[in-house]
C-alpha positions in Angstrom: 78.1 113.4 71.3 81.6 113.8 72.7 82.5 112.0 76.0 82.8 114.4 78.9 86.6 113.9 79.1 87.0 115.0 75.5 85.2 118.3 76.1 87.6 121.3 75.7 88.2 123.3 78.9 89.9 126.4 79.9 92.0 124.6 82.5 95.8 124.7 82.2 97.9 122.1 84.0 101.6 122.1 84.4 103.9 119.5 85.9 106.3 120.4 88.6 109.0 118.7 90.6 110.3 119.4 94.1 112.7 118.1 96.6 111.1 116.9 99.9 112.6 115.5 103.1 111.0 113.5 105.9 109.5 115.4 108.9 112.1 116.1 111.6 115.1 116.7 109.4 117.2 119.4 111.2 116.7 122.9 109.9 120.4 123.3 109.2 120.4 120.3 107.0 117.3 121.6 105.1 118.9 125.0 104.7 122.1 123.4 103.4 120.2 121.3 100.9 118.1 124.2 99.8 121.2 126.4 99.2 122.8 123.6 97.1 119.7 123.0 95.0 119.2 126.7 94.4 122.9 127.1 93.4 122.6 124.2 91.0 119.4 125.6 89.5 121.3 128.8 88.7 124.3 127.1 87.2 125.0 127.9 83.5 125.0 124.2 82.6 121.6 123.6 84.2 120.2 126.8 82.7 121.3 125.5 79.2 119.7 122.1 79.9 116.4 123.8 80.9 116.4 126.0 77.8 117.0 122.9 75.6 114.1 121.1 77.2 111.8 124.1 77.2 111.6 124.0 81.0 111.9 126.7 83.6 112.9 126.6 87.3 111.5 128.4 90.3 113.9 127.7 93.2 113.2 129.5 96.4 112.7 128.6 100.0 111.1 125.5 101.7 108.3 127.8 102.9 107.6 129.1 99.4 107.5 125.5 98.1 105.2 124.5 100.9 102.8 127.4 100.1 102.9 126.4 96.4 102.1 122.8 97.1 99.2 123.9 99.4 97.8 126.1 96.7 98.1 123.4 94.0 96.4 120.9 96.3 93.5 123.3 96.9 93.2 124.3 93.3 93.2 120.7 91.9 91.2 119.3 94.8 88.4 121.8 93.9 88.5 120.7 90.2 88.4 117.0 91.2 85.4 117.7 93.5 83.6 119.9 91.1 84.0 117.4 88.2 83.3 114.5 90.5 86.5 112.8 89.3 86.8 109.2 90.6 89.7 106.7 90.5 88.7 103.7 88.4 
């Protein structure tokens, strides 16, 4: 009998990376950082790097990223609770 962790599932997990700042950072600073990051993500050099690494970028606004993180937390939290996953 296969251990439970070896059982194939239909779940698909992807890794992601985001830039966060401490609470209370002034909105103009967040906006400036966000603009710089989005510009860098669109640069030809970075696009070439992403293609070479089989990666893709999303970019967007701080609000979009906050919504994405909330959705990921809810989705994977439900999986953890449903499967009764525990830290060992």
